[in-house]
C-alpha positions in Angstrom: -19.5 -3.6 20.5 -21.3 -2.5 17.3 -18.9 -2.1 14.4 -19.8 -0.3 11.2 -17.5 -1.2 8.3 -16.9 1.2 5.4 -15.7 0.3 2.2 -16.4 -3.3 2.6 -15.9 -5.7 0.1 -17.2 -9.4 0.1 -14.1 -10.8 1.5 -14.2 -8.4 4.2 -17.8 -9.8 5.2 -16.3 -13.4 5.0 -13.0 -12.8 6.9 -14.5 -10.7 9.6 -17.6 -12.7 10.1 -15.5 -15.9 10.7 -13.0 -13.9 13.2 -15.9 -12.7 14.9 -17.2 -16.1 16.2 -15.1 -15.6 19.4 -16.0 -12.1 19.8 -19.7 -12.0 19.2 -19.8 -8.2 18.1 -22.4 -6.7 16.0 -21.2 -6.3 12.5 -22.6 -4.0 9.9 -21.0 -3.7 6.7 -21.5 -0.8 4.0 -19.8 -0.7 0.5 -19.5 2.9 0.5 -16.3 4.8 1.3 -16.5 7.1 4.3 -16.6 10.8 3.7 -18.3 13.7 5.0 -21.3 13.1 3.0 -22.5 10.0 4.6 -21.6 9.8 8.4 -25.2 10.0 8.5 -25.3 6.2 7.8 -24.2 5.6 11.5 -27.0 4.3 13.2 -27.8 4.9 16.8 -25.7 2.4 19.0 -23.0 1.9 16.6 -19.8 2.9 18.6 -17.0 1.8 16.3 -16.0 2.6 12.4 -14.0 0.2 10.9 -12.2 2.1 7.9 -10.0 1.2 5.0 -7.2 3.1 3.3 -9.5 5.4 0.9 -12.0 5.9 3.6 -11.6 9.9 4.6 -11.1 10.4 8.2 -10.4 14.4 8.1 -11.3 16.8 11.0 -14.8 17.1 9.5 -15.5 13.6 9.6 -14.3 13.0 12.7 -16.3 15.5 14.3 -19.4 14.0 12.8 -18.5 10.7 13.9 -18.0 12.0 17.3 -21.5 13.7 17.3 -23.2 10.2 16.2 -21.6 8.4 19.1 -18.6 6.7 17.4 -15.9 6.2 20.1 -13.2 4.4 18.3 -11.9 4.3 14.8 -10.6 0.8 13.8 -8.2 0.9 10.7 -8.0 -2.6 9.1 -4.7 -1.5 7.5 -1.1 -0.5 8.3 -1.1 2.9 6.9 -2.8 6.1 8.7 -2.2 8.9 6.3 -5.9 9.2 5.6 -6.8 10.0 9.4 -6.3 13.7 10.8 -4.5 12.3 13.8 -4.6 15.9 15.5 -8.2 16.1 15.2 -8.6 12.6 16.6 -6.7 13.3 19.5 -8.6 16.8 20.3 -11.7 14.8 19.9 -10.6 12.3 22.1 -11.3 9.4 19.8 -8.6 6.7 19.8 -7.3 5.1 16.5 -5.8 1.8 16.3 -4.5 -0.1 13.3 -3.1 -3.4 12.1 0.7 -2.6 11.7 1.8 -6.2 10.5 -0.3 -8.6 8.6 1.7 -11.1 6.6 4.5 -8.7 5.6 5.2 -11.6 3.3 2.2 -10.8 1.3 3.1 -7.5 0.1 7.1 -8.0 -0.1 6.4 -11.0 -2.5 3.9 -8.7 -4.5 6.6 -6.4 -4.9 8.9 -9.1 -6.3 6.0 -10.3 -8.5 5.6 -7.0 -10.0 9.4 -6.5 -10.5 9.9 -9.8 -12.3 6.6 -9.5 -14.2 7.6 -5.8 -15.8 11.1 -7.0 -16.4 10.5 -10.1 -18.2 7.5 -8.7 -20.1 5.4 -11.4 -18.6 1.9 -9.8 -19.6 3.0 -9.1 -22.9 4.2 -12.8 -23.2 1.0 -14.3 -22.2 -1.1 -12.0 -24.4 1.2 -13.0 -27.5 0.7 -16.9 -26.7 -3.0 -16.5 -26.4 -2.7 -15.2 -29.9 -0.8 -18.2 -31.1 2.4 -15.7 -31.7 5.5 -17.3 -30.2 8.0 -14.8 -31.4 10.2 -13.3 -28.7 11.3 -10.1 -30.1 10.8 -7.4 -27.7 10.4 -9.7 -24.4 14.2 -9.5 -23.5 14.7 -8.5 -20.0 17.8 -8.5 -17.6 19.0 -10.9 -14.7 18.0 -9.7 -11.3 21.2 -11.5 -10.2 24.0 -9.4 -9.3 21.9 -5.9 -9.6 22.1 -3.2 -6.9 18.7 -3.0 -5.3 17.7 0.1 -3.3 15.1 -0.4 -0.5 13.8 2.7 1.1 12.2 1.9 4.3 12.9 -1.5 6.0 10.1 -1.9 8.3 8.4 -5.5 8.3 7.6 -5.4 4.6 10.8 -3.8 3.7 12.8 -6.3 5.6 11.1 -9.0 4.1 11.8 -7.6 0.6 15.5 -7.2 1.4 15.8 -10.9 2.4 14.1 -11.9 -0.8 16.6 -9.5 -3.0 19.5 -10.9 -1.0 18.3 -14.6 -1.9 18.3 -13.4 -5.6 22.1 -12.6 -5.2 21.6 -8.9 -5.3 23.5 -6.1 -3.8 20.9 -4.4 -1.5 21.2 -1.0 -0.4 18.9 0.1 2.3 17.6 3.6 4.0 15.7 3.7 7.2 15.7 6.0 10.1 16.1 3.0 12.2 18.6 0.4 10.5 17.8 -3.1 11.2 20.6 -4.9 12.6 19.9 -8.3 11.8 19.5 -7.1 8.2 22.8 -5.4 8.4 24.3 -9.0 9.6 22.8 -10.7 6.5 24.6 -8.3 4.1 22.2 -5.4 3.8 24.1 -2.2 3.5 22.6 1.2 5.0 23.2 4.2 3.0 21.6 7.7 2.5 18.6 8.1 0.0 21.1 10.0 -2.7 23.3 7.1 -2.5 20.2 4.8 -3.2 18.9 7.0 -6.0 22.6 7.2 -7.8 23.7 3.6 -7.5 20.5 1.4 -7.6 19.4 -0.4 -10.8 16.1 -1.2 -9.1 14.4 1.0 -6.3 11.7 -0.4 -4.1 9.5 1.7 -1.9 8.4 0.4 1.5 8.1 3.7 3.6 5.0 5.1 5.0 3.4 8.5 3.5 4.3 11.4 5.5 4.8 15.0 4.9 8.8 14.3 4.6 8.3 11.5 2.1 5.3 13.0 0.0 6.6 12.9 -3.6 10.0 11.2 -2.4 10.2 10.1 -6.1 9.9 13.6 -8.2 11.5 15.4 -11.1 14.8 16.2 -9.0 15.2 12.7 -7.3 14.4 10.9 -10.7 17.1 12.9 -12.4 19.7 11.5 -9.9 18.8 7.8 -10.7 20.6 5.8 -13.3 19.2 5.7 -16.8 16.9 2.6 -17.2 16.3 2.5 -13.6 13.3 0.1 -12.5 10.9 1.6 -9.8 8.4 -0.6 -7.7 6.0 1.0 -5.4 3.7 -1.0 -3.2 3.5 1.1 -0.2 1.5 4.6 -0.9 0.8 6.2 -3.9 1.5 9.6 -2.8 5.3 8.7 -2.5 5.6 9.2 -6.3 5.0 12.3 -8.3 3.1 10.6 -11.1 3.4 13.4 -13.6 7.2 13.4 -12.9 7.2 9.7 -13.5 5.2 9.8 -16.6 7.8 12.4 -18.1 10.6 10.0 -17.2 9.0 7.2 -18.9 8.5 9.4 -21.8 12.1 10.3 -22.3 13.3 6.9 -21.4 15.0 7.8 -18.1 12.9 5.2 -16.2 13.2 1.9 -17.7 10.3 0.4 -16.1 7.7 1.1 -13.2 5.7 -1.6 -11.3 3.0 0.3 -8.9 0.1 -1.4 -6.7 -0.7 2.0 -5.3 -1.4 5.5 -7.0 -1.9 8.8 -5.8 -5.4 9.2 -6.8 -6.4 5.8 -6.3 -9.6 6.7 -4.0 -11.3 7.5 -7.1 -10.5 4.3 -8.9 -9.2 1.3 -6.7 -11.9 -1.1 -5.3 -14.6 -0.7 -7.7 -15.8 -1.8 -11.1 -15.2 1.2 -13.6 -15.1 -1.1 -16.5 -18.3 0.6 -18.1 -17.3 4.2 -17.2 -15.0 6.9 -18.6 -12.3 7.4 -16.3 -11.7 11.1 -16.0 -8.0 10.9 -14.8 -5.7 12.0 -17.7 -2.5 11.1 -15.8 -3.8 7.8 -15.0 -4.9 7.3 -18.5 -1.3 8.4 -20.0 0.3 6.2 -17.2 -1.4 3.0 -18.6 -0.3 3.4 -22.1 3.2 2.9 -21.4 4.3 -0.8 -22.3 6.9 -0.8 -19.6 4.5 0.0 -16.8 2.3 -2.5 -14.8 -0.3 -1.6 -12.3 -2.1 -3.6 -10.0 -5.0 -2.1 -8.0 -3.7 -2.4 -4.5 -3.9 -6.3 -4.2 -0.3 -6.7 -2.4 -2.1 -7.4 0.9 -4.4 -9.7 -0.6 -3.7 -13.2 0.4 -5.4 -15.6 2.8 -2.9 -15.1 5.5 -3.1 -11.4 5.5 -6.8 -11.1 5.5 -7.1 -13.5 8.4 -4.5 -11.6 10.4 -6.2 -8.3 9.3 -9.4 -9.4 10.6 -8.2 -11.1 13.9 -5.9 -8.1 14.8 -8.9 -5.5 14.0 -11.2 -7.3 16.1 -8.4 -8.0 18.8 -8.0 -4.2 19.1 -11.6 -3.4 19.5 -12.0 -6.0 21.9 -9.1 -4.5 24.1 -11.2 -1.3 24.0 -14.1 -2.8 24.9 -12.5 -4.5 28.0 -10.7 -1.0 28.8 -7.3 -2.7 28.4 -4.1 -1.1 26.9 -4.2 -0.4 23.2 -1.3 -2.1 21.8 -1.9 -1.0 18.2 -3.0 2.7 19.1 -1.8 5.6 17.1 -3.4 8.2 19.0 
């Protein structure tokens, strides 16, 4: 199989090249994100496109890829909200993904965001580097004993729940398919309204769908406790950022920790340090001292990158061998 990677970073090349030793596929890496303007980069003979979270795979792109001989879309991620699944099905282009890659990586990053934004770690670090050893303005709160609401208890959400139970928290959760083992461990499944009204901390671990888009919005924020901490390591579109900015301005949201952003495709995974960012909402969001943002690095561990590469290439190998595609979406 000849595989073309879009949005490829140096670590993609390293981990996929290593994982490819047992497959011997032909790999070609492009740093450009996939969109309707660059499908012509697909060379004759390349039959698989490997895409990441910010690559656009709408009907137009998929049609162009089909015309250029692409037979399979292999996502090296769990999320697939950037793919027009109906168009893929109509074009008979199978789409496979990596449904689980070290769920501990993302869950632990969510905890990192929570702890860092609560205890003002970034501000404290900068103070100490400037020989300022005062503690004023650095107070946080004990995580122990707090009510933590978890929306989405798939692989990542389940790990996050267990970590929070280990902290001594009361854990409430919502999912269409409750996890019996979590219930036995002490997690209580409730509706979303209950999570909003009673949680001190809310962490989002659900996929982005039409039903979950802007799950956190002006109306749902109004239901939350004043001072609530919101963590999002799932998909940026779960949060209406403008509504969150307003809630941060008036003090209703106590702190925000995010690893994803609704318009991240224009920002993340590239060096814009010398550019003027035109996103005014982003610019306002970064001014708050109680907001901590990382650039979609929750998955970025050695274990996760290894699993992503191996699972992606195994998905492609099954397609090449005409075996059942266990990680197929359409």
